[in-house]
N, C-alpha and C positions, 0 to 999 in steps of 0.2 A: 452348514459349513462349520467345521470345527475351528478352534483358535489357531491350530497349526496350518489350516487351509486358508485362513483369512489373509487378504493382501497385506504384505509387509512393507514398511517404508524403505525406499531405496535412497532417498535424499531428503534431508531436513535442513532447511536454510532459514536463518533469521535475518530479516531485512529490518534492522533496528530503526533506521530513520523513517521508514514507512509504517513501522509498527505492525509488521506482518510476519507470520510464520508460514513458509512455503514447504509443502510436503508432497513428494512424488512417491506413489505406491507401486507395488510390483505388477498391478494390473493395468498400469499406464495412466491412471487418473492422478491429476495434480490439483491440490487444493491450496488456496491462499487464505489463511485464517487470520483475521485481524486480532491483535493482542487483546483488544477490548472484548471481542467475542469469546475468546478462550478464557479470559478472566471471569466473565459473567457466567459462563457455563462450566466453571471449574467443578470437578467432582466433589471438592471439599466445600463448595460455596452454595450448593443447591438447597440445603436445609435452612434457608433464611427464615427469620422469625415470622415474616409476613407471607411466607409461602411462595415468594417470587424471587427470581434471580436478582442479583445485586445491580444497582444502577450507579451512575456517576463515575464511570470508568473509561470515559472517552480518551483520556490522555495517558492511560496506563501503558507501560511497555514491559517487555520481557527482559529481566536482568540476567538470568542464567538458565541453561538447559542442562538437565542431568539425567542420562539414561538410567532406567531401572531394570537391570538385567536385560533380557532380550524381548520384553513384552510391553514396556511402557516408557513414558517420559515424564519426569517431574519438572514442572515449570515454576521458576521463581520470578515473581513480578516485582516491579520497582515500588509498589505500594506496600510491600512487606508480606504479601500473601505468598507462601512457599510450600503449602501442603497439598497442592493439587497434583495428583498422579494420573496421567492420561494414558490409558491403554491404547495400543494400536487400533483396536476395534472402535474405541470411543473417538479417537481423532478422525478415523475414516468416516464414522457416522456423522460427526460434526461437519465434516467437509461435504459429504454427500447430501445432507439436508440443511445446508447453511441458510439458504433463502427462506425456507419454511420456519426454521427455528428462530431466525432473526425477526421475521415478520410477526410471529407469535409473541416474541418478547416485547416488541414495540407496542403491540396491541394491549398486552397485559399491563405494561407500565402506564400507558395512556389511560387505561380504564381505572388505574389506581391513582390517577391525577398527577402523574409524573411524565413530563415530555422529555424525549431524548434530545440531547444538545444538538446532534447532527441535523435534526429536523428544522431547527431554527437558525442554522449557521448563517444563512444569507442575510437574515435581518439582524442578528446579534453582532455580526462582525462590522466594525466601523473602520474605514480607511482601507487602502490598498496595501499589497505586499510589494516591496521593492527588491528586484533581483539584479545582480550584476551578470551580464551575458558576455561571454568571450567566444569569438568565432575563430576557426582555424582553417589552414590550407586554402583551397580555392574560395571558401566562403567569404574570406576577407575581401577579395576583389569583387566577387559577384554581388555581395550585399553592400559593398562600399563602406564597411566599417569593421574594425577589429574588436571593438569593445563598446558596449552601451549599457545604460541602466534603464530598466523598464519598470513601470508601476502598473500593477494589474489587480483587479478585484479578486479577492480570495474566493468569492462565490463562483467564479468562472475558472480560475486556475488553481488547482490543488495538487496536481501531479505533473510529472515530466511530460506525460502524454498531452495533458491539457496545455502546457506551456508551448510545446511544438505547434499545436494547432493554432494557438493565439498568435504566435510569432509568424506563422505562415500567412495568416490573414493580414497582418501588419505589413508584410513584405510584398503584398500584392502579386504582380506577375513573377516575382522571384520566390514566392512562397513554396513552390514545388521543391526547392533545394533543401527544405527543412522537413521533408516527409520522414516519418518515423523509420522507414526501412532504408533510408539513405544516410543516416547519421547515428552516431553514438553520443550519449550525453553524460557528462560528469556533474556531480553535485558536491561542492566543496572538495574537489579534486579526487573524488571517488566515483568510479563508473556506476551509473544508476540504471534501474529498471524503469520501464514506462510507467509503472505504478508508484514509483518513489515519490513520497510526499514532499512538497516544497514549503519552506518557511521564509518569513521576512528576513532579508539580508543574505540569503544563500548566494553562493558564487557558482554560476553555471558555465560549463564549457561545452561547446557543440563542435564535434569532430566528424568530418565526412568518413564514411566507410571505405570510400575509394578515392584514389588520387585524381580521378577524372569526374567532373560534374555530370549528373544525369541529364538526359535530353529533356527539353521542356515538353510539357504535354501538348498533344495535338489539339488544335482548336476546331 
C-alpha cells in the first residue's frame, strides 16, 4: 500500500479532559489514543538514552495540534515536548497495535525496575472523589431528588460510564433510568463522552434523551 493509498484521517478530535485523541480514518476504523501513549511513543522521543520509551507521563495532556501539510500532525504536549511529528501512517499504526505496544512498554519498564503509575492506582489513591450530581426532567420525580453529592472510590469510578453504573446500583429498582443509552451526561456543563475522565469536585448533569421515561425491565 502506497502512502496515497493509506487510510486518511476523516475526523480528529481532542478530548482534553479525558486526555484522549480520537481519530476516525477513511477505512472506518476509529482509534482513541491516550495522550500519555502518544507522548511516550513520540517519533522524537524514541531515541532515549536507556533505549526505552519515556516514563512518568501519566498526567500529560495535549496543548496544541498543528497539521503538517496533508501528511502528518505535529502534537505539542503540556510538558514542553513539541517536536513530535506523527504521520497518518504512524497514527494508524499506533491505533491498530495499541494493545500490543502498550503491553510491551509496560513489560519493558517493569523489567527496568519502573512500575507504571496506573498499575498501582488503587493502592496509591487515598480517599474518595466527591461529585455534585444534578438530575433533570423526569429523573427528578422518579429518583426523588434534583441534586445530590456522592463520594465514590476512584479505583471504581474513573469515567462517566463508571459513574452511571455506580449510580444505577445505588438507585436499586430505579437504576434502569440511568442506563447509558437513555441519558446524556454533562461534566462541568460540557456534554461528555462515556470515556470522559472524572475528577474530584466535578459537577455532573444527567439529562434524559427522551421526555418520556423508559419502561422498567421485565422481571
